[in-house]
C-alpha positions in Angstrom: 127.7 95.2 134.6 127.9 98.4 132.6 131.0 99.1 130.3 131.8 101.9 128.3 133.6 101.7 124.7 135.0 105.0 123.8 136.2 106.2 120.3 139.8 106.0 120.7 140.4 107.6 117.2 138.7 110.8 118.5 140.0 110.7 122.0 136.5 111.4 123.4 133.0 109.9 123.6 131.0 110.2 120.5 128.2 112.5 120.4 125.2 111.9 118.4 121.8 113.3 117.7 118.4 111.3 117.0 115.7 112.7 114.9 112.3 111.5 113.8 110.8 112.7 110.6 107.9 112.0 108.2 104.5 110.4 109.4 104.3 109.0 112.9 103.9 105.3 113.6 104.0 102.7 116.4 107.7 101.7 117.4 109.4 105.1 116.9 110.1 105.5 120.5 111.2 101.9 120.9 113.9 102.7 118.3 115.0 106.1 120.0 115.2 103.9 123.3 117.3 101.4 121.3 119.5 104.0 119.9 119.9 106.1 123.0 120.3 103.2 125.8 122.8 101.3 123.7 124.7 104.5 122.9 124.7 105.4 126.6 125.2 102.2 128.4 127.3 100.2 126.1 129.6 102.9 124.5 129.3 106.0 126.8 128.3 108.1 124.2 126.5 111.5 124.5 123.1 111.6 122.8 120.8 114.7 121.9 117.1 114.5 120.8 116.5 116.6 118.0 113.0 118.0 117.7 110.5 118.0 115.0 112.4 116.0 112.3 115.0 118.1 110.1 113.1 121.5 111.3 114.7 120.8 114.6 118.3 120.4 112.8 117.5 123.6 110.9 116.4 125.6 114.2 118.9 124.0 116.5 116.0 122.6 118.8 117.8 120.1 120.7 117.8 118.6 124.2 120.1 116.0 126.0 118.6 112.5 126.0 119.6 110.8 129.3 119.1 107.1 130.2 116.6 108.2 132.8 114.6 110.0 130.1 114.4 107.0 127.6 112.9 104.9 130.4 109.3 104.2 130.1 108.9 105.0 126.4 109.3 101.4 124.9 105.4 101.0 124.9 104.4 104.6 123.8 103.1 105.3 120.4 103.9 108.4 118.3 107.3 110.0 119.1 108.7 111.8 121.9 110.8 114.0 119.7 107.9 114.9 117.5 108.1 114.9 113.9 107.7 116.9 110.6 107.8 116.8 106.9 110.4 119.4 106.5 112.4 118.6 103.3 115.8 120.5 103.5 116.9 120.0 100.0 113.6 121.3 98.5 113.8 124.8 97.0 112.8 127.2 99.3 111.2 129.6 96.6 111.8 133.5 96.7 113.4 133.2 100.4 116.4 131.8 99.1 117.1 129.8 102.5 120.0 127.5 102.2 118.8 124.8 104.6 121.6 122.3 103.9 124.3 125.0 104.7 122.4 125.7 107.9 122.3 122.1 109.0 125.8 121.5 108.3 126.7 124.6 110.4 124.4 123.4 113.4 126.0 120.0 113.0 129.3 121.5 113.6 128.1 123.8 116.3 126.7 121.1 118.2 129.7 119.2 117.8 127.9 116.1 116.6 129.8 112.8 115.3 126.5 111.4 113.7 123.0 111.8 113.2 120.7 109.0 113.4 117.6 109.6 111.1 114.6 107.5 111.8 112.0 107.7 109.0 110.6 106.4 105.7 111.4 106.8 102.1 111.7 110.5 102.1 113.7 110.5 105.3 116.3 108.3 103.8 116.4 110.1 100.7 117.1 113.3 102.7 119.7 111.1 104.9 121.6 110.3 101.9 121.7 113.9 100.7 123.2 114.8 104.1 125.6 111.9 103.8 126.9 113.4 100.5 127.3 116.9 102.0 129.8 115.3 104.4 127.8 114.7 107.6 128.0 111.4 109.3 124.6 109.7 109.0 122.8 106.6 109.9 119.3 105.7 108.8 116.7 103.7 110.5 113.5 102.5 108.6 110.1 103.1 109.8 106.6 103.1 108.2 103.4 101.2 108.2 103.6 100.9 104.4 106.8 98.3 104.5 107.8 100.0 101.2 111.3 101.3 102.3 113.8 99.5 99.6 116.3 97.1 100.8 114.8 95.8 104.2 112.1 92.9 104.4 110.2 94.8 107.0 110.1 98.3 108.7 108.8 98.7 112.1 105.3 100.0 112.3 104.2 97.6 109.6 103.2 95.0 112.2 101.4 97.0 114.5 99.2 98.7 111.6 98.7 95.0 110.4 97.2 94.1 113.7 95.0 97.1 113.7 93.8 96.7 110.1 93.1 93.1 110.5 91.0 93.7 113.6 88.9 96.3 111.8 88.3 93.6 109.0 87.2 91.2 111.6 84.8 93.5 112.9 83.3 94.4 109.6 82.5 90.7 108.9 79.8 90.6 111.5 78.2 93.8 109.9 78.5 92.5 106.5 77.0 89.3 107.5 74.0 90.8 109.6 73.0 93.1 106.8 73.9 90.8 103.8 76.2 93.6 102.1 79.4 94.0 100.3 81.7 96.0 102.7 84.8 97.9 100.9 87.6 98.7 103.5 90.3 101.1 102.7 93.9 100.4 103.9 96.8 102.6 104.1 100.1 102.3 102.0 100.4 104.8 99.7 101.6 103.2 96.3 102.5 100.1 97.9 100.0 97.2 98.6 101.9 95.3 101.6 99.5 96.3 104.2 96.4 95.5 102.1 97.9 92.2 101.0 98.8 91.0 104.4 95.7 92.6 106.2 93.6 91.1 103.4 94.7 87.6 103.9 94.7 87.9 107.7 91.3 89.3 107.8 89.7 86.8 105.4 89.1 89.3 102.6 87.3 88.1 99.4 88.6 90.6 97.1 92.1 92.2 97.7 92.9 95.1 95.2 96.5 96.3 95.2 98.1 99.1 93.3 100.9 97.0 91.6 98.1 94.8 90.0 96.1 96.1 87.1 92.2 96.1 88.1 89.4 94.8 86.0 86.5 95.9 87.9 84.1 94.0 85.5 85.9 90.9 86.5 85.6 91.9 90.2 81.9 92.3 89.9 81.4 89.1 88.2 83.2 87.4 91.0 81.1 89.0 93.4 77.9 88.2 91.7 78.9 84.8 91.6 79.3 84.6 95.3 75.9 85.9 95.8 74.5 83.2 93.3 76.3 80.6 95.4 74.4 81.8 98.4 77.2 83.4 100.2 75.6 86.3 102.0 78.2 88.8 102.0 81.7 89.9 100.8 84.7 91.7 102.1 86.7 93.8 99.6 89.8 95.2 100.8 91.5 98.0 98.8 94.8 99.7 98.8 94.5 103.6 99.2 96.9 104.1 96.2 94.9 102.1 93.5 94.7 103.9 90.2 91.3 105.7 90.0 89.6 108.7 88.0 90.8 112.1 89.6 87.3 113.1 90.7 87.2 110.4 93.4 88.6 111.6 96.7 89.5 107.8 97.9 89.7 104.4 96.7 87.1 103.2 98.9 84.6 105.7 97.2 85.5 104.6 93.8 85.4 100.9 94.3 82.2 101.0 96.4 80.3 103.0 93.5 81.7 101.0 90.9 80.6 97.8 92.8 77.1 98.8 93.9 76.6 100.1 90.2 77.7 96.9 88.5 76.1 94.4 91.0 73.0 96.3 92.3 74.2 94.5 95.6 74.2 97.1 98.7 77.5 98.1 99.1 79.2 100.1 101.9 82.8 101.7 102.5 85.1 102.3 105.6 88.2 104.2 105.3 90.5 103.1 108.1 92.6 106.2 107.8 95.0 107.5 110.4 93.7 104.9 113.0 96.3 102.6 111.5 99.1 104.7 112.7 98.3 105.3 116.3 98.4 103.5 119.4 101.0 101.3 121.3 103.4 99.3 119.1 103.0 95.4 119.0 105.6 93.2 120.5 107.1 92.3 117.1 107.4 96.0 116.1 109.1 96.9 119.6 111.8 94.0 119.2 112.3 95.1 115.7 112.7 98.9 116.5 115.0 97.9 119.3 117.1 95.6 117.1 117.3 98.7 114.7 118.4 101.1 117.4 121.1 99.0 118.7 122.4 97.9 115.5 122.6 101.8 114.4 124.9 102.5 117.3 127.3 99.4 116.5 127.6 101.0 113.2 128.4 104.5 114.6 130.9 103.0 117.1 132.7 101.5 114.1 132.4 104.9 112.2 130.6 103.0 109.5 128.4 105.9 108.4 126.2 106.5 105.2 124.1 103.3 106.0 120.7 102.3 106.6 119.9 99.4 108.9 117.8 96.5 107.4 116.0 93.4 108.3 116.7 90.8 105.4 115.9 87.1 106.0 115.3 87.6 109.7 118.9 89.1 110.1 119.7 92.7 111.1 122.3 94.3 108.7 122.7 97.4 106.8 123.2 98.8 103.2 124.6 102.0 101.8 122.1 104.9 101.9 122.9 105.5 98.3 121.4 102.3 97.5 118.1 103.3 99.1 117.5 106.7 98.2 114.7 107.5 95.8 113.4 103.8 95.7 110.2 102.4 96.7 109.8 98.7 97.5 106.4 97.7 95.8 104.9 94.1 96.1 106.0 91.8 93.1 103.3 90.6 91.0 104.5 87.0 91.4 104.8 87.4 95.1 104.2 84.0 97.0 101.3 85.6 99.0 99.5 86.8 96.1 100.0 83.3 94.6 98.7 81.9 97.9 95.5 83.9 97.6 94.6 83.1 94.1 94.9 79.5 95.1 92.3 80.2 98.1 89.9 81.6 95.4 90.6 85.2 96.7 90.2 87.6 93.9 93.1 89.9 93.3 91.3 92.1 91.0 93.3 91.4 87.8 92.2 87.7 87.3 88.8 86.5 89.1 88.0 83.0 87.9 84.2 82.5 88.3 
């Protein structure tokens, strides 16, 4: 049975907007569906889809999201609303356009009671700034990097992990056939979560994270020792954000070159790139995104604004947006998975016992 829980304080159904900003990732549509269906079916809210992230809020590009419009999108990759990297609080140069003022006016003109902002670190920072400007905002964290502060997991991460692990699995056979060292570059910006998890899941021999200071001479000694022990090939999983000289366009270029020059073993590189962000979300990401979306609407129904939905210890909760803004969740150097990797004789780049 359907039931509608109207906002009695306002005397009318709440009217909310949803936008997706920053890079795309699997699970965004599942989150949109989680927000929209919970809002419409459970609370009788009106739901507007805002196109192209914060650009759509500036240009007033919106359309109504009905229950039927939300059907069939759970499994779709990307975002039906479109996205952009518009940063409305960034200075507009000589044009002098006051984008926050325009957003506030459009928010009022559209009679919105709240905006749900689905995105990563930059989106949550902007969401907090809008909250400080007096708008009612709820944040939902998404990114394959898993680096949003305050939550154990973001949706998009599990899907990207599955893709990266599958790629590493496939490279094992090529490396073994040609007796090579294979260097695989994984996304993640300055956080090593995806590299750490994929490296472990894919059986990497060396895992290089931005959070750990790298000693490439030690890495080469480790790889040479594997060759002396008649181990025919090695898999090196490297995060895109590791420190490297500016003349190298990618982490894979730098690491592969340093390894081949230092070991004289044939070395090849693979950069997984945007393929990690595409395609249908994994079952776990569909569930997490749905939970996030539903919880966001619960917060709105209670007028508990200015918060970001989180997953901590397997439980869905929320924290103030001001506690998230401007922070990045990095892998602790003493993380349990790093310690487990070392116990498996996986070289983490900083210490490679030979």
